[in-house]
C-alpha positions in Angstrom: 171.8 101.3 46.0 168.9 102.7 47.9 167.5 99.2 48.5 170.6 98.4 50.5 170.1 101.2 53.0 170.1 99.7 56.6 167.0 100.6 58.5 167.7 98.8 61.7 170.4 96.6 63.2 169.6 93.7 65.5 172.8 92.0 66.6 174.4 90.6 63.4 171.3 91.2 61.3 170.7 94.4 59.4 167.2 95.2 58.4 167.5 96.8 55.0 165.0 98.4 52.6 164.9 95.5 50.2 163.9 93.2 53.1 160.8 95.4 53.5 160.2 95.1 49.8 160.3 91.3 50.0 158.0 91.2 52.9 155.6 93.6 51.1 155.5 91.6 47.9 155.0 88.3 49.8 152.2 89.9 51.9 150.6 91.2 48.7 150.9 87.7 47.1 149.3 86.0 50.2 146.5 88.6 50.2 145.7 88.3 46.5 145.7 84.5 46.7 143.4 84.6 49.8 141.0 87.1 48.3 140.7 85.4 44.8 140.3 81.9 46.4 137.6 83.3 48.7 135.2 84.6 46.1 132.9 81.6 46.2 131.9 82.6 49.7 129.6 85.3 48.1 127.3 82.4 47.2 127.3 80.8 50.6 129.5 79.6 53.4 129.7 75.8 52.6 132.3 73.2 51.7 132.8 72.8 48.0 132.5 69.7 45.8 132.0 66.2 47.2 135.2 64.8 48.8 135.5 67.7 51.3 132.4 66.5 53.2 134.0 63.1 53.9 137.3 64.8 54.8 135.4 67.1 57.2 133.6 64.0 58.7 137.0 62.2 59.1 138.6 65.3 60.7 135.6 65.6 63.1 136.1 61.9 64.0 139.7 62.7 65.0 138.7 65.8 67.0 136.0 63.8 68.8 137.8 60.5 69.4 141.6 61.1 69.0 144.2 60.1 66.5 144.5 56.5 67.8 140.8 55.8 67.3 141.0 57.2 63.8 143.5 54.5 62.8 141.0 51.9 64.1 138.0 53.4 62.5 135.9 51.3 60.2 133.3 53.6 58.7 130.0 51.9 58.6 128.2 54.7 56.8 130.3 54.1 53.6 129.8 51.2 51.2 127.1 49.5 53.1 127.2 46.8 54.2 131.0 46.4 53.7 132.2 49.5 55.4 135.5 51.3 54.8 138.9 51.1 56.5 139.5 54.8 56.6 143.2 55.0 57.4 143.9 52.5 54.7 141.9 54.3 52.0 142.1 58.0 52.8 144.4 61.0 52.8 145.5 60.5 56.4 147.8 63.5 56.6 145.1 65.8 55.4 142.8 64.7 58.2 145.4 64.8 60.9 146.9 68.1 59.8 143.4 69.7 59.8 142.6 68.3 63.3 146.0 69.3 64.8 145.8 72.8 63.3 142.2 73.1 64.5 143.3 72.2 68.1 146.0 74.8 67.9 144.4 77.7 66.0 140.7 76.8 66.1 140.0 79.3 68.9 136.4 78.2 69.5 135.5 78.2 65.8 133.2 75.5 64.5 135.2 72.7 62.8 133.0 73.0 59.7 134.0 76.7 59.3 137.6 75.9 60.0 137.7 73.3 57.2 136.1 75.8 54.8 139.0 78.2 55.4 141.7 75.5 55.5 142.4 75.3 51.7 142.5 79.0 51.4 145.1 79.4 54.1 147.4 76.6 52.9 147.0 77.6 49.3 147.9 81.2 50.2 150.8 80.1 52.4 152.1 78.2 49.3 153.0 81.6 47.8 155.7 82.0 50.4 156.9 78.4 50.0 157.3 78.8 46.2 159.1 82.0 46.8 161.6 80.2 48.9 161.9 77.4 46.4 162.4 79.6 43.4 164.8 81.8 45.3 167.0 78.8 45.9 167.0 78.2 42.1 167.2 81.6 40.6 167.5 84.3 43.3 165.2 86.7 45.1 163.7 88.5 42.1 162.7 85.2 40.5 161.2 84.1 43.8 159.1 87.3 44.1 157.8 86.8 40.6 156.9 83.2 41.4 154.9 84.2 44.5 152.9 86.7 42.5 152.2 84.3 39.6 151.2 81.6 42.1 148.6 83.9 43.7 146.7 84.3 40.4 147.3 80.9 38.7 143.9 79.7 37.6 144.5 75.9 37.9 146.0 76.3 41.3 143.1 78.5 42.4 140.4 76.2 41.0 141.9 73.3 43.0 142.0 75.3 46.2 139.1 77.7 46.5 137.3 78.4 49.7 135.6 75.2 50.9 137.8 73.0 48.7 138.8 70.8 51.7 140.4 68.3 49.4 143.9 66.9 48.8 145.6 69.4 46.5 146.1 72.5 48.6 147.9 70.7 51.4 149.6 68.2 49.1 151.1 71.0 46.9 152.1 72.9 50.0 154.0 70.0 51.5 155.4 69.0 48.0 156.9 72.4 47.3 158.2 72.6 50.9 159.9 69.2 50.5 161.6 70.3 47.2 162.7 73.6 48.9 164.4 71.7 51.7 165.9 69.2 49.3 167.5 71.8 47.0 168.4 74.1 49.8 170.0 71.1 51.7 172.2 69.9 48.8 173.3 73.5 48.1 174.1 74.3 51.8 177.8 74.7 52.6 177.2 73.9 56.2 176.9 70.1 56.7 174.8 70.3 59.9 172.3 72.6 58.1 172.4 70.3 55.1 171.6 67.3 57.2 168.7 69.0 58.9 167.2 70.2 55.6 167.6 66.8 53.9 166.0 65.1 56.8 163.1 67.6 56.8 162.7 67.0 53.0 162.7 63.3 53.5 160.0 63.6 56.2 157.8 66.0 54.2 157.7 64.0 51.0 155.6 61.1 52.4 153.4 63.7 54.2 152.8 65.3 50.8 152.0 62.0 49.1 149.7 60.9 52.0 147.9 64.2 51.8 147.5 63.9 48.0 148.4 60.9 45.9 149.1 63.2 43.0 152.1 64.5 44.8 153.9 61.4 43.6 154.6 63.6 40.5 157.4 65.3 42.5 159.2 62.0 42.7 159.7 62.0 38.9 161.7 65.2 38.5 163.6 64.4 41.7 164.6 61.0 40.5 165.7 62.3 37.1 167.5 65.1 38.8 169.4 62.6 40.9 170.6 60.9 37.7 172.3 64.1 36.6 174.1 64.9 39.8 177.3 62.9 39.3 177.8 64.8 36.0 177.0 68.4 37.2 178.3 68.3 40.8 182.0 67.9 41.6 181.5 67.4 45.4 180.9 63.7 45.1 181.9 63.0 48.7 178.9 65.1 49.8 176.2 63.8 47.4 177.2 60.2 47.9 175.8 60.4 51.5 173.4 63.3 51.2 171.1 61.7 48.6 170.9 58.3 50.2 170.1 60.0 53.5 167.2 61.8 51.9 165.9 58.6 50.3 166.3 56.5 53.4 164.2 59.1 55.4 161.5 59.1 52.7 161.2 55.3 52.9 161.4 55.2 56.7 158.6 57.7 57.2 156.5 56.1 54.4 156.4 52.9 56.5 154.3 54.6 59.0 151.4 55.0 56.6 149.4 52.0 55.5 148.6 53.3 52.1 152.1 54.4 51.3 153.8 51.3 52.5 151.8 49.2 50.1 151.3 51.5 47.1 154.4 53.7 47.1 157.3 51.9 48.6 156.8 48.7 46.7 155.4 50.3 43.6 156.8 52.3 40.7 157.0 55.4 42.9 159.5 53.9 45.2 161.4 52.3 42.5 161.7 55.7 40.7 163.4 57.0 43.8 165.6 54.1 44.9 167.1 53.3 41.5 168.5 56.9 41.0 169.8 56.8 44.5 171.7 53.6 43.9 172.8 54.9 40.5 174.5 57.9 42.3 176.4 55.6 44.6 177.6 53.2 41.9 178.3 55.9 39.3 180.4 57.9 41.7 182.3 54.7 42.5 182.9 54.0 38.8 184.0 57.6 38.2 186.4 57.5 41.2 188.1 54.4 39.6 188.2 55.9 36.1 190.9 58.0 34.5 190.2 61.8 34.6 189.5 61.9 30.9 187.1 58.9 31.0 185.0 59.7 34.1 182.1 61.3 32.2 182.1 58.7 29.5 182.1 55.8 31.9 179.3 57.4 33.9 177.2 58.0 30.8 177.7 54.4 29.7 176.5 53.2 33.1 173.5 55.5 32.9 172.7 54.2 29.4 172.8 50.7 30.7 170.5 51.6 33.6 168.0 53.2 31.3 168.0 50.2 29.0 167.5 47.8 31.9 164.8 50.0 33.3 163.0 50.0 30.0 163.2 46.2 29.8 161.8 45.9 33.3 158.9 48.2 32.5 158.1 46.1 29.4 158.3 42.9 31.3 156.3 44.4 34.2 153.5 45.4 31.7 153.0 41.7 31.1 153.7 40.1 34.4 153.1 43.0 36.9 155.6 41.7 39.4 155.8 45.3 40.5 152.4 46.7 41.8 151.2 49.1 39.1 149.5 52.4 40.2 145.9 53.1 39.2 145.0 54.1 35.7 145.1 57.8 36.4 148.8 57.6 37.5 149.7 55.5 34.5 147.9 58.0 32.3 150.0 60.7 33.7 153.1 58.8 32.8 151.7 58.0 29.3 149.2 60.7 28.2 148.5 58.6 25.1 147.2 55.7 27.2 143.5 55.2 26.6 140.9 53.3 28.5 137.7 51.5 27.6 136.5 51.7 31.2 133.4 53.9 31.2 133.6 54.5 35.0 137.0 56.2 34.5 135.9 58.1 31.5 132.9 59.4 33.4 135.0 61.4 35.9 135.1 65.0 34.6 138.6 65.7 36.0 140.0 62.8 34.1 139.1 64.5 30.8 142.1 65.3 28.5 143.3 68.9 28.5 142.3 70.8 25.4 144.4 73.5 23.7 141.7 76.1 24.7 141.9 75.1 28.3 145.6 75.2 28.4 145.6 78.7 26.9 143.0 79.9 29.3 144.9 78.4 32.3 148.4 79.7 31.3 148.3 82.2 28.4 151.0 84.7 29.0 153.0 82.4 31.3 153.6 80.1 28.3 155.4 83.0 26.6 157.5 83.9 29.6 158.3 80.2 30.3 159.6 79.7 26.7 161.6 82.9 27.1 163.0 81.6 30.4 164.1 78.3 28.8 165.7 80.1 25.9 167.6 82.6 28.2 168.7 80.0 30.7 170.1 77.7 28.0 171.6 80.4 25.8 173.1 82.9 28.2 176.5 81.6 29.4 177.1 84.7 31.3 174.4 83.8 33.7 175.9 80.5 34.4 179.4 81.8 34.8 178.3 84.6 37.1 176.8 82.2 39.6 173.3 83.7 39.2 171.9 80.2 38.6 174.0 77.1 39.3 174.2 74.4 36.8 172.4 71.8 38.9 169.6 74.3 39.6 169.3 75.0 35.9 168.9 71.3 35.3 166.3 70.9 38.0 164.2 73.9 36.8 164.3 72.5 33.2 163.5 68.9 34.3 160.7 70.0 36.6 159.3 72.4 34.0 159.3 70.0 31.0 158.0 67.0 33.0 155.2 69.1 34.6 154.0 70.3 31.2 154.2 66.7 29.9 152.1 65.1 32.6 149.6 67.9 32.6 148.6 66.8 29.1 147.1 63.6 30.6 144.0 65.2 32.2 142.7 68.4 33.5 143.4 67.8 37.2 147.1 67.7 36.5 147.2 71.2 35.1 148.3 72.3 38.5 151.7 70.8 37.6 151.9 72.6 34.3 151.2 75.8 36.3 154.0 75.1 38.8 156.3 74.4 35.9 155.4 77.5 33.9 155.6 79.7 37.1 159.1 78.5 37.8 160.3 78.9 34.3 158.5 82.2 33.8 159.9 83.6 37.0 163.4 82.7 36.0 163.0 84.1 32.5 161.6 87.4 33.7 164.2 87.8 36.4 167.0 87.2 33.9 165.4 89.6 31.4 164.9 92.3 34.0 168.5 92.0 35.3 169.9 92.1 31.7 167.9 95.1 30.7 168.6 97.1 33.9 172.3 96.1 34.0 173.0 96.8 30.4 171.3 100.2 30.1 173.1 103.4 30.9 171.2 105.2 33.7 172.1 108.7 32.7 170.8 108.6 29.1 167.2 109.8 28.8 166.5 107.3 25.9 167.6 104.4 28.1 165.4 105.5 30.9 162.5 105.6 28.4 163.4 102.0 27.3 163.5 100.8 30.9 160.2 102.4 31.7 158.6 101.1 28.5 159.9 97.6 29.2 158.5 97.5 32.6 155.1 98.9 31.5 155.0 96.3 28.7 155.6 93.4 31.1 152.9 94.8 33.5 150.4 95.1 30.7 151.0 91.5 29.5 150.7 90.2 33.1 147.5 92.2 33.8 145.7 91.0 30.6 144.8 87.4 31.8 143.7 88.5 35.2 141.3 91.2 33.8 140.2 90.1 30.3 137.6 88.9 29.4 135.6 90.4 32.2 133.7 87.2 33.0 136.3 84.7 32.1 139.7 85.8 33.3 141.9 84.2 35.9 140.1 86.0 38.7 136.4 85.8 37.8 136.7 82.2 36.5 137.4 81.1 40.0 134.1 82.5 41.3 131.6 79.6 41.2 129.0 78.5 43.7 129.9 75.7 46.1 128.7 72.4 44.6 126.3 71.6 47.4 124.4 74.8 46.5 123.9 74.1 42.8 124.5 70.4 42.6 127.5 70.9 40.4 125.2 72.0 37.6 125.8 74.5 34.8 123.7 77.2 36.7 125.7 79.7 38.8 123.0 79.9 41.5 122.7 79.2 45.1 119.8 77.1 46.4 119.1 75.0 49.4 117.7 72.0 47.6 120.5 69.6 48.5 120.9 70.9 52.0 117.2 70.8 52.6 116.9 67.3 51.2 119.8 66.0 53.4 118.1 67.6 56.4 114.8 65.9 55.5 116.5 62.5 55.3 118.2 63.1 58.7 114.9 64.0 60.4 112.5 61.8 58.6 114.1 58.4 58.1 115.2 55.7 60.6 118.8 56.1 61.7 119.7 52.7 60.3 118.2 53.5 56.9 120.4 52.8 53.8 120.3 55.2 51.0 121.1 54.4 47.3 122.1 57.1 44.8 124.7 57.6 42.1 128.1 57.5 43.8 128.7 61.2 43.4 126.3 62.1 46.2 127.4 59.5 48.7 129.6 61.8 50.8 126.8 64.3 51.1 124.4 61.7 52.4 126.8 60.1 54.9 128.0 63.5 56.3 124.9 65.7 56.2 122.1 63.2 56.4 124.1 60.8 58.6 122.8 57.8 56.9 124.6 54.7 55.3 125.2 54.8 51.6 125.7 52.1 49.0 128.6 53.9 47.3 130.5 57.2 47.4 133.3 59.2 45.8 136.1 57.0 47.0 135.0 54.5 44.2 136.5 51.6 46.2 134.3 49.0 44.6 133.7 49.2 40.9 131.3 46.3 40.9 128.9 48.1 43.3 128.9 51.2 41.1 128.2 48.9 38.1 125.3 47.5 40.1 123.9 50.9 40.7 124.2 51.7 37.0 122.3 48.5 36.2 119.7 49.3 38.8 118.9 52.7 37.1 119.0 51.4 33.6 117.1 48.1 34.2 113.3 47.6 34.0 111.4 48.9 37.1 111.0 45.3 38.3 114.7 44.3 37.9 115.8 47.7 39.3 113.6 47.2 42.4 115.1 43.7 42.9 118.7 45.1 42.7 117.7 47.7 45.3 116.3 45.0 47.6 119.5 42.9 47.1 121.5 46.0 48.1 119.3 46.3 51.2 118.5 49.9 50.2 115.6 51.6 51.9 115.6 54.9 49.9 117.0 55.9 46.5 117.8 59.4 45.3 117.7 60.9 41.8 118.9 64.4 41.0 117.6 66.4 38.0 118.8 69.8 36.8 117.2 72.0 34.2 115.2 75.2 33.9 111.6 76.1 33.9 110.7 78.1 30.8 109.3 81.6 30.9 106.1 80.4 29.3 103.5 77.7 30.2 101.4 75.4 28.0 97.8 75.7 29.0 98.7 76.1 32.6 101.4 73.4 32.5 104.9 74.4 33.5 107.4 73.7 30.8 111.0 72.5 31.4 114.3 71.9 29.6 116.4 69.2 31.4 120.0 69.4 30.4 121.7 71.1 33.4 124.2 68.6 34.8 122.2 66.3 37.0 121.5 62.6 36.5 119.6 63.6 33.3 123.0 64.6 31.9 124.8 61.6 33.4 122.5 58.9 32.2 124.7 58.1 29.2 127.4 57.1 31.7 125.0 55.0 33.7 124.2 53.2 30.4 127.8 52.6 29.4 128.9 51.5 32.9 126.0 49.1 33.0 127.3 47.6 29.7 124.1 48.5 27.8 123.9 49.7 24.1 123.4 53.5 24.2 121.3 53.6 21.0 118.6 51.7 22.8 118.3 54.3 25.4 119.4 57.6 23.8 118.6 59.5 20.6 121.3 60.3 18.0 122.3 63.4 20.0 123.5 61.1 22.8 121.5 63.0 25.4 117.7 62.8 24.7 116.1 59.7 26.0 114.3 57.2 23.7 110.8 55.9 24.4 112.5 52.8 25.8 114.4 54.9 28.3 111.3 56.8 29.5 108.9 53.8 29.6 111.1 50.8 30.4 113.8 51.8 32.8 113.6 52.5 36.5 115.5 55.8 36.0 113.1 57.0 33.3 110.2 56.3 35.7 112.0 58.1 38.5 112.3 61.3 36.6 109.0 63.1 37.4 108.7 64.5 33.9 107.4 63.4 30.5 108.4 64.7 27.1 105.7 67.0 25.7 107.3 67.9 22.3 110.6 68.7 20.6 111.6 72.2 19.6 114.3 73.7 17.4 115.3 76.6 19.6 116.9 78.4 16.7 113.9 78.3 14.3 111.0 77.6 16.9 109.9 74.6 14.8 108.1 72.0 16.8 107.8 68.2 16.4 105.9 65.5 18.2 108.9 63.1 17.7 112.6 63.5 18.0 114.4 65.3 15.2 118.2 66.0 15.0 118.9 69.4 16.4 115.6 69.6 18.3 115.5 69.9 22.1 112.9 68.0 24.2 110.5 70.0 26.3 109.1 68.4 29.4 106.1 68.7 31.7 105.7 67.4 35.2 104.6 63.8 35.5 105.2 61.8 38.8 105.0 58.2 38.0 105.6 56.8 41.5 103.5 58.9 43.9 103.6 58.8 47.6 100.8 56.3 47.7 101.9 54.3 44.7 101.7 50.4 44.7 104.8 50.4 42.4 108.4 49.6 43.3 109.1 53.1 44.6 107.2 55.9 46.3 108.2 59.6 46.0 108.4 60.8 49.6 110.2 64.1 49.1 110.9 66.6 46.3 113.2 69.5 47.0 111.9 73.1 46.8 113.0 74.0 43.3 110.6 71.4 41.9 108.1 74.3 42.2 110.5 76.8 40.6 109.0 80.0 39.3 109.0 80.8 35.6 112.5 81.2 34.1 114.2 79.8 37.2 116.6 76.9 37.3 115.5 73.5 38.6 117.9 71.9 41.1 115.7 68.9 41.9 116.5 66.3 44.5 113.9 63.5 44.6 113.8 61.0 47.4 112.0 57.7 46.8 111.2 55.0 49.4 111.8 51.5 48.2 108.4 49.8 48.5 109.1 46.6 50.4 105.5 45.4 49.7 105.8 45.6 46.0 104.8 42.4 44.2 106.5 42.1 40.8 104.2 40.8 38.0 105.2 39.4 34.7 
């Protein structure tokens, strides 16, 4: 074939045309991934979301003080006055990897700029890693398909856009790399190479989990895969030492990380790896002592006994908890039907359950190809017999695929695993289909050439649809959203400097030892950009403090002021998002306030504080009651007052709330800068004076009035 033409010989290596094709497609995949992930830069060159700002500050600490100092760092700007043991509570490998790569490749670039690019680079490099992984499973064609699919997968892009200096891009990169080394190692015919790859896999697994706790997902398919090895592999002498070697390295490396040594090794994650490893050893021993005809039966009986015992242990542990249980989000991944009555957990957007509409948007055509892949892999015995895909690789791809789809049903953040599963299965299915069509069609017949061409065009059309349609909601355009710091995470696709300007104001106009209270979402922005201590932040290390903040906001002004004093807060921030209407009322600017700021989160404040929602909110669950506006500190902090209620469909107006009506607000600052009340408004961000028709991204900074005298 033309693709096998040798272009250049270098010693024993022959550079052939198909090598250039592989390099070309991988380069294309990397470039597509890089460009799609970088779209948000059109709005501004900033870190995106909340956690990246802490990760940047932690990386800066390593760059400035060294790795040893990092492990001794108690961050006094977090969770004032308690502080935070950073290495015990953070993604250590993310910070160290970023610092080390910055030292090597920074080249004089500002660290802030480097961390903005970091997720795009590692996310794009993952296209090459998944190619290598899927190539081990199903061959080069499948690997190339997987690289292309990875480059445009919406869930993977959304969790790794430019500025997304969070856990997922690096965690997934290391996780996929670890599985590649593991599968490649156990399939290697050279023992020395196998040992090297298994050790590499054992080292990288803890790195992946330390970079992102969600990478513990990879342990589940690995553990189940290990349970199948005594039945699908005949080289028992090899796997009886290879798998324990991998597991031993995983545990040995995990001991070097404080967070892993306590949460992973002695938790369900470690048990999920050690039990299958012990099973392999014992099962192979049992099979070696059994008659040839009874080997499989005895092994299956032992497996059944292990599963029964394991189930009993889980049931007992649910009542006694002699094994440390992971946090709710990990338990929810194991059991998607698990529900919680904890409002703080429910309030996190990424913990929301995945809907059918979201799944279809995220995966669409890949669902079809993945189903086709499962069907072809299971059905087609010729593929198995030809050695195209080995039996153990078939099992791993199916195990990984089905478990990935299963856990993704828990909540939106885990859709990345459904994407990986569908990418692998789709790539295998398409590669099998392509090979069957091309191999079973006579080349010389014109009709068959038409069939080939039509088949290829049909696949291309199906794959192009989700990345181009609809024009403003496809896989490519859906990833283009402003960095959160520029629009406050609101529903408005705009770029403003309200938050940046407000953080700069705090930095330049408050004492360096000032303590800032706010809802926990904004803590990282305050400590990183304003360089001031915060009461709580996104690490959510102390639920009781967050509950106290919720009570402060929803209590009476007098009680809320006292809670702020007890917390030793000097300033408190409230964030409001909405839009100024295009019309005024007798010179008064009119506003709608439902854009995604604290005005849209107040129902969570109320629930987390343990208060009855119907006392604070109207029947729509959003609009505040008179009690909210007149008798809570948060209502008083909102510098607006309800003017009227309007049905936007019929233009009907009402002086009181009616179902289906939207409140219209006018400006009303209750605590002015010279107020004698519990708070004083000392700064309002620029969009408080937004022009007609423009969005409001309002950051309001209040000073706690230490001289306030509560009265009955």
